[in-house]
Short mmCIF file of the C-alpha atoms (twelve columns), coordinates in Angstrom:
data_MODEL
# 
_entry.id   MODEL 
# 
loop_
_atom_site.group_PDB 
_atom_site.id 
_atom_site.type_symbol 
_atom_site.label_atom_id 
_atom_site.label_alt_id 
_atom_site.label_comp_id 
_atom_site.label_asym_id 
_atom_site.label_seq_id 
_atom_site.Cartn_x 
_atom_site.Cartn_y 
_atom_site.Cartn_z 
_atom_site.pdbx_PDB_model_num 
ATOM 1   C CA . MET A 1   0.000   0.000   0.000   1 
ATOM 2   C CA . THR A 2   1.086   3.565   -0.590  1 
ATOM 3   C CA . GLY A 3   -0.279  4.816   2.711   1 
ATOM 4   C CA . GLN A 4   -2.338  7.389   0.807   1 
ATOM 5   C CA . ARG A 5   -6.077  6.910   0.367   1 
ATOM 6   C CA . ASP A 6   -7.214  6.839   -3.228  1 
ATOM 7   C CA . ARG A 7   -10.051 9.063   -4.401  1 
ATOM 8   C CA . TRP A 8   -12.405 6.057   -4.504  1 
ATOM 9   C CA . ALA A 9   -11.789 5.326   -0.815  1 
ATOM 10  C CA . GLU A 10  -12.346 8.977   0.037   1 
ATOM 11  C CA . LEU A 11  -15.708 8.844   -1.737  1 
ATOM 12  C CA . THR A 12  -16.957 5.491   -0.446  1 
ATOM 13  C CA . GLY A 13  -14.981 4.523   2.625   1 
ATOM 14  C CA . GLY A 14  -14.412 1.123   1.038   1 
ATOM 15  C CA . GLN A 15  -17.912 -0.027  1.930   1 
ATOM 16  C CA . SER A 16  -19.854 0.340   -1.324  1 
ATOM 17  C CA . GLY A 17  -19.628 -3.136  -2.879  1 
ATOM 18  C CA . GLU A 18  -23.216 -4.225  -2.256  1 
ATOM 19  C CA . GLU A 19  -24.655 -0.844  -3.285  1 
ATOM 20  C CA . TYR A 20  -22.584 -0.842  -6.488  1 
ATOM 21  C CA . ALA A 21  -23.738 -4.359  -7.350  1 
ATOM 22  C CA . ARG A 22  -27.400 -3.443  -6.753  1 
ATOM 23  C CA . ARG A 23  -27.115 -0.454  -9.077  1 
ATOM 24  C CA . PHE A 24  -25.916 -2.559  -11.988 1 
ATOM 25  C CA . ALA A 25  -28.448 -5.299  -11.252 1 
ATOM 26  C CA . GLN A 26  -31.199 -2.699  -11.482 1 
ATOM 27  C CA . LEU A 27  -29.792 -1.412  -14.778 1 
ATOM 28  C CA . ALA A 28  -29.768 -4.945  -16.185 1 
ATOM 29  C CA . GLU A 29  -33.327 -5.595  -15.019 1 
ATOM 30  C CA . SER A 30  -34.491 -2.396  -16.743 1 
ATOM 31  C CA . GLY A 31  -33.074 -3.575  -20.059 1 
ATOM 32  C CA . HIS A 32  -29.764 -1.717  -20.140 1 
ATOM 33  C CA . ASP A 33  -26.735 -3.425  -21.684 1 
ATOM 34  C CA . ILE A 34  -24.261 -3.624  -18.812 1 
ATOM 35  C CA . HIS A 35  -21.652 -5.550  -20.793 1 
ATOM 36  C CA . GLY A 36  -20.377 -2.852  -23.137 1 
ATOM 37  C CA . GLU A 37  -16.836 -2.981  -21.779 1 
ATOM 38  C CA . ALA A 38  -16.603 -6.753  -22.142 1 
ATOM 39  C CA . THR A 39  -17.993 -6.620  -25.681 1 
ATOM 40  C CA . PHE A 40  -15.461 -3.916  -26.565 1 
ATOM 41  C CA . CYS A 41  -12.537 -5.931  -25.175 1 
ATOM 42  C CA . THR A 42  -13.616 -9.209  -26.754 1 
ATOM 43  C CA . ALA A 43  -13.488 -7.583  -30.188 1 
ATOM 44  C CA . LEU A 44  -9.780  -6.921  -29.573 1 
ATOM 45  C CA . LEU A 45  -8.914  -10.400 -28.327 1 
ATOM 46  C CA . LYS A 46  -8.210  -13.824 -29.711 1 
ATOM 47  C CA . PRO A 47  -10.059 -16.750 -28.071 1 
ATOM 48  C CA . ALA A 48  -9.017  -17.760 -24.552 1 
ATOM 49  C CA . ALA A 49  -6.943  -14.621 -24.000 1 
ATOM 50  C CA . ARG A 50  -5.391  -13.671 -20.653 1 
ATOM 51  C CA . VAL A 51  -7.016  -10.550 -19.232 1 
ATOM 52  C CA . LEU A 52  -6.205  -8.542  -16.111 1 
ATOM 53  C CA . ASP A 53  -9.090  -6.431  -14.833 1 
ATOM 54  C CA . ALA A 54  -7.273  -3.776  -12.810 1 
ATOM 55  C CA . GLY A 55  -9.677  -2.132  -10.425 1 
ATOM 56  C CA . CYS A 56  -12.195 -4.898  -11.095 1 
ATOM 57  C CA . GLY A 57  -14.716 -3.794  -8.485  1 
ATOM 58  C CA . THR A 58  -17.538 -6.328  -8.112  1 
ATOM 59  C CA . GLY A 59  -16.187 -8.338  -11.060 1 
ATOM 60  C CA . ARG A 60  -18.954 -7.472  -13.498 1 
ATOM 61  C CA . ILE A 61  -16.640 -7.171  -16.514 1 
ATOM 62  C CA . ALA A 62  -14.221 -9.979  -15.619 1 
ATOM 63  C CA . ILE A 63  -17.077 -12.406 -15.020 1 
ATOM 64  C CA . ARG A 64  -18.575 -11.581 -18.399 1 
ATOM 65  C CA . LEU A 65  -15.215 -11.954 -20.136 1 
ATOM 66  C CA . ALA A 66  -14.793 -15.370 -18.506 1 
ATOM 67  C CA . GLU A 67  -18.245 -16.347 -19.763 1 
ATOM 68  C CA . LEU A 68  -17.007 -15.404 -23.235 1 
ATOM 69  C CA . GLY A 69  -14.098 -17.822 -22.887 1 
ATOM 70  C CA . HIS A 70  -11.236 -15.659 -21.647 1 
ATOM 71  C CA . HIS A 71  -8.995  -16.252 -18.605 1 
ATOM 72  C CA . CYS A 72  -9.518  -13.308 -16.275 1 
ATOM 73  C CA . THR A 73  -7.851  -12.140 -13.095 1 
ATOM 74  C CA . GLY A 74  -9.370  -9.308  -11.096 1 
ATOM 75  C CA . VAL A 75  -7.464  -6.998  -8.761  1 
ATOM 76  C CA . ASP A 76  -9.000  -4.379  -6.496  1 
ATOM 77  C CA . VAL A 77  -8.074  -2.512  -3.337  1 
ATOM 78  C CA . ASP A 78  -11.668 -2.416  -2.021  1 
ATOM 79  C CA . PRO A 79  -12.523 -5.560  0.027   1 
ATOM 80  C CA . SER A 80  -16.267 -4.847  -0.130  1 
ATOM 81  C CA . MET A 81  -16.189 -4.940  -3.928  1 
ATOM 82  C CA . LEU A 82  -14.111 -8.130  -4.034  1 
ATOM 83  C CA . ALA A 83  -16.489 -9.814  -1.608  1 
ATOM 84  C CA . VAL A 84  -19.248 -9.458  -4.205  1 
ATOM 85  C CA . ALA A 85  -16.970 -10.706 -6.990  1 
ATOM 86  C CA . ARG A 86  -15.938 -13.767 -5.003  1 
ATOM 87  C CA . ARG A 87  -19.530 -14.572 -4.144  1 
ATOM 88  C CA . ASN A 88  -20.682 -14.298 -7.763  1 
ATOM 89  C CA . ALA A 89  -17.724 -16.153 -9.316  1 
ATOM 90  C CA . PRO A 90  -15.899 -18.148 -6.624  1 
ATOM 91  C CA . THR A 91  -13.726 -20.085 -9.086  1 
ATOM 92  C CA . GLN A 92  -12.210 -16.990 -10.705 1 
ATOM 93  C CA . GLU A 93  -9.006  -15.394 -9.439  1 
ATOM 94  C CA . TRP A 94  -9.670  -12.275 -7.355  1 
ATOM 95  C CA . LEU A 95  -6.752  -10.508 -5.688  1 
ATOM 96  C CA . LEU A 96  -6.810  -7.802  -3.050  1 
ATOM 97  C CA . GLY A 97  -4.046  -5.364  -3.917  1 
ATOM 98  C CA . ASP A 98  -2.904  -1.838  -4.581  1 
ATOM 99  C CA . LEU A 99  -2.273  -1.148  -8.268  1 
ATOM 100 C CA . THR A 100 0.864   0.796   -7.381  1 
ATOM 101 C CA . ARG A 101 2.316   -2.536  -6.236  1 
ATOM 102 C CA . LEU A 102 0.864   -4.846  -8.849  1 
ATOM 103 C CA . ASP A 103 4.273   -6.467  -9.299  1 
ATOM 104 C CA . THR A 104 4.147   -7.827  -5.734  1 
ATOM 105 C CA . LEU A 105 1.051   -9.982  -6.310  1 
ATOM 106 C CA . GLY A 106 2.867   -12.872 -7.969  1 
ATOM 107 C CA . LEU A 107 1.170   -12.524 -11.354 1 
ATOM 108 C CA . GLU A 108 2.777   -13.756 -14.551 1 
ATOM 109 C CA . GLN A 109 3.241   -10.507 -16.423 1 
ATOM 110 C CA . ASP A 110 2.243   -11.629 -19.890 1 
ATOM 111 C CA . PHE A 111 -1.384  -10.535 -20.180 1 
ATOM 112 C CA . ASP A 112 -2.909  -10.067 -23.617 1 
ATOM 113 C CA . LEU A 113 -5.038  -7.211  -22.321 1 
ATOM 114 C CA . VAL A 114 -5.094  -5.120  -19.163 1 
ATOM 115 C CA . LEU A 115 -8.337  -3.285  -18.491 1 
ATOM 116 C CA . ALA A 116 -8.813  -0.237  -16.269 1 
ATOM 117 C CA . ALA A 117 -12.459 0.703   -16.734 1 
ATOM 118 C CA . GLY A 118 -14.892 2.514   -14.470 1 
ATOM 119 C CA . ASN A 119 -12.768 5.637   -13.911 1 
ATOM 120 C CA . VAL A 120 -9.975  3.629   -12.290 1 
ATOM 121 C CA . ILE A 121 -7.286  6.103   -13.383 1 
ATOM 122 C CA . PRO A 122 -9.037  9.312   -12.209 1 
ATOM 123 C CA . LEU A 123 -9.903  7.699   -8.862  1 
ATOM 124 C CA . LEU A 124 -6.349  6.691   -7.946  1 
ATOM 125 C CA . ALA A 125 -4.541  8.360   -5.079  1 
ATOM 126 C CA . PRO A 126 -3.234  11.755  -6.234  1 
ATOM 127 C CA . GLY A 127 0.287   11.505  -7.629  1 
ATOM 128 C CA . THR A 128 0.271   7.721   -8.058  1 
ATOM 129 C CA . GLU A 129 -1.151  7.736   -11.591 1 
ATOM 130 C CA . PRO A 130 2.164   7.509   -13.513 1 
ATOM 131 C CA . MET A 131 3.329   4.673   -11.245 1 
ATOM 132 C CA . VAL A 132 0.112   2.728   -11.816 1 
ATOM 133 C CA . VAL A 133 0.313   3.183   -15.589 1 
ATOM 134 C CA . ARG A 134 3.863   1.788   -15.481 1 
ATOM 135 C CA . GLN A 135 2.668   -1.199  -13.461 1 
ATOM 136 C CA . LEU A 136 -0.195  -1.884  -15.879 1 
ATOM 137 C CA . ALA A 137 2.118   -1.587  -18.894 1 
ATOM 138 C CA . ALA A 138 4.637   -3.959  -17.324 1 
ATOM 139 C CA . ALA A 139 1.920   -6.617  -16.905 1 
ATOM 140 C CA . LEU A 140 1.403   -6.796  -20.686 1 
ATOM 141 C CA . ARG A 141 3.095   -9.181  -23.067 1 
ATOM 142 C CA . PRO A 142 4.764   -7.560  -26.087 1 
ATOM 143 C CA . GLY A 143 1.909   -6.657  -28.409 1 
ATOM 144 C CA . GLY A 144 -0.548  -6.580  -25.487 1 
ATOM 145 C CA . LEU A 145 -3.163  -3.879  -25.036 1 
ATOM 146 C CA . LEU A 146 -4.017  -1.475  -22.221 1 
ATOM 147 C CA . VAL A 147 -7.703  -0.493  -22.421 1 
ATOM 148 C CA . THR A 148 -8.948  2.351   -20.244 1 
ATOM 149 C CA . GLY A 149 -12.152 4.284   -19.805 1 
ATOM 150 C CA . MET A 150 -12.256 7.568   -17.947 1 
ATOM 151 C CA . GLY A 151 -14.365 10.628  -17.412 1 
ATOM 152 C CA . LEU A 152 -12.865 13.951  -18.394 1 
ATOM 153 C CA . ASP A 153 -15.441 16.305  -16.881 1 
ATOM 154 C CA . ALA A 154 -17.659 16.499  -13.809 1 
ATOM 155 C CA . ALA A 155 -20.623 15.040  -15.699 1 
ATOM 156 C CA . HIS A 156 -18.735 11.764  -16.185 1 
ATOM 157 C CA . LEU A 157 -17.025 11.575  -12.787 1 
ATOM 158 C CA . PRO A 158 -18.094 11.298  -9.129  1 
ATOM 159 C CA . LEU A 159 -15.813 14.280  -8.515  1 
ATOM 160 C CA . PRO A 160 -16.379 18.044  -8.755  1 
ATOM 161 C CA . GLU A 161 -13.624 18.400  -11.344 1 
ATOM 162 C CA . PRO A 162 -11.445 16.022  -13.371 1 
ATOM 163 C CA . PRO A 163 -8.074  15.262  -11.753 1 
ATOM 164 C CA . VAL A 164 -6.537  13.834  -14.962 1 
ATOM 165 C CA . THR A 165 -6.359  15.132  -18.533 1 
ATOM 166 C CA . LEU A 166 -5.922  13.013  -21.642 1 
ATOM 167 C CA . THR A 167 -2.673  14.831  -22.385 1 
ATOM 168 C CA . GLU A 168 -1.295  13.783  -18.999 1 
ATOM 169 C CA . PHE A 169 -2.548  10.228  -19.389 1 
ATOM 170 C CA . ASP A 170 -1.040  9.826   -22.857 1 
ATOM 171 C CA . HIS A 171 2.251   11.201  -21.542 1 
ATOM 172 C CA . TRP A 172 2.297   8.601   -18.742 1 
ATOM 173 C CA . CYS A 173 1.552   5.881   -21.284 1 
ATOM 174 C CA . THR A 174 4.394   7.071   -23.516 1 
ATOM 175 C CA . GLN A 175 6.760   7.078   -20.537 1 
ATOM 176 C CA . ALA A 176 5.679   3.479   -19.840 1 
ATOM 177 C CA . GLY A 177 6.528   2.428   -23.397 1 
ATOM 178 C CA . LEU A 178 2.966   2.335   -24.753 1 
ATOM 179 C CA . THR A 179 1.618   3.796   -27.987 1 
ATOM 180 C CA . LEU A 180 -1.931  4.990   -28.619 1 
ATOM 181 C CA . ARG A 181 -3.745  2.757   -31.088 1 
ATOM 182 C CA . GLN A 182 -7.396  3.869   -30.868 1 
ATOM 183 C CA . ARG A 183 -9.601  6.297   -28.963 1 
ATOM 184 C CA . TYR A 184 -13.390 6.425   -28.713 1 
ATOM 185 C CA . ALA A 185 -16.012 8.439   -26.854 1 
ATOM 186 C CA . THR A 186 -17.916 5.366   -25.623 1 
ATOM 187 C CA . TRP A 187 -17.592 1.622   -25.206 1 
ATOM 188 C CA . SER A 188 -19.862 1.394   -28.264 1 
ATOM 189 C CA . ARG A 189 -17.005 2.898   -30.321 1 
ATOM 190 C CA . ASP A 190 -18.583 6.279   -30.989 1 
ATOM 191 C CA . PRO A 191 -15.910 8.635   -32.387 1 
ATOM 192 C CA . TYR A 192 -13.998 10.693  -29.869 1 
ATOM 193 C CA . HIS A 193 -13.855 14.440  -30.496 1 
ATOM 194 C CA . GLU A 194 -11.440 16.822  -28.802 1 
ATOM 195 C CA . GLY A 195 -12.950 18.184  -25.623 1 
ATOM 196 C CA . GLY A 196 -15.279 15.215  -25.105 1 
ATOM 197 C CA . GLY A 197 -16.329 14.272  -21.598 1 
ATOM 198 C CA . TYR A 198 -15.372 10.584  -21.730 1 
ATOM 199 C CA . ALA A 199 -12.620 8.646   -23.466 1 
ATOM 200 C CA . VAL A 200 -12.051 4.960   -24.114 1 
ATOM 201 C CA . SER A 201 -8.411  4.496   -25.072 1 
ATOM 202 C CA . VAL A 202 -6.508  1.537   -26.449 1 
ATOM 203 C CA . HIS A 203 -2.741  1.683   -25.958 1 
ATOM 204 C CA . CYS A 204 -0.351  -1.024  -27.158 1 
ATOM 205 C CA . ARG A 205 2.921   -2.336  -25.770 1 
ATOM 206 C CA . PRO A 206 4.940   -2.652  -29.003 1 
ATOM 207 C CA . ALA A 207 6.372   -6.014  -29.937 1 
ATOM 208 C CA . PRO A 208 10.173  -6.092  -30.218 1 
# 
């Protein structure tokens, strides 16, 4: 642990797992597609790919990806979220850990895709973002993909103002040896336009 509370913990106190799960269950019951992230990632993957869901929360995306035939590991720092994930998919691998110390969790660092959805990057502890991006990049095999989704304005974040800009994020990715491959405004692949409030980015770790 870094000793510094991340923005998610400041917002929730680490006790929001059941509430978060109920919200998505209600969305599903009302007919909303709650699997947009998994559908997006599957389109980028070959069958039976290795996926790391970094900041996996209640496991919604990782469980769906496993249902689609991929091998998924979820990591989160919030025990209340992981409790839901473990209850819903007890045979999947769920790890309690800080993303700044991903390399201490004993994972084989050859994932085909690392996912950080759900505003994981903006909700990190202030100042740890470049370190986390380096950790996520290091978990990828050569040719592997880092897929992120993040709000860029208050309308798309549970925060009064965005703590991270795309320029900063792309710079951290470049420092970590990643190159931008694609960027969209939604998980449905709507085109991203400069100044948009949400960005889905696909960065690649180049093959040697």
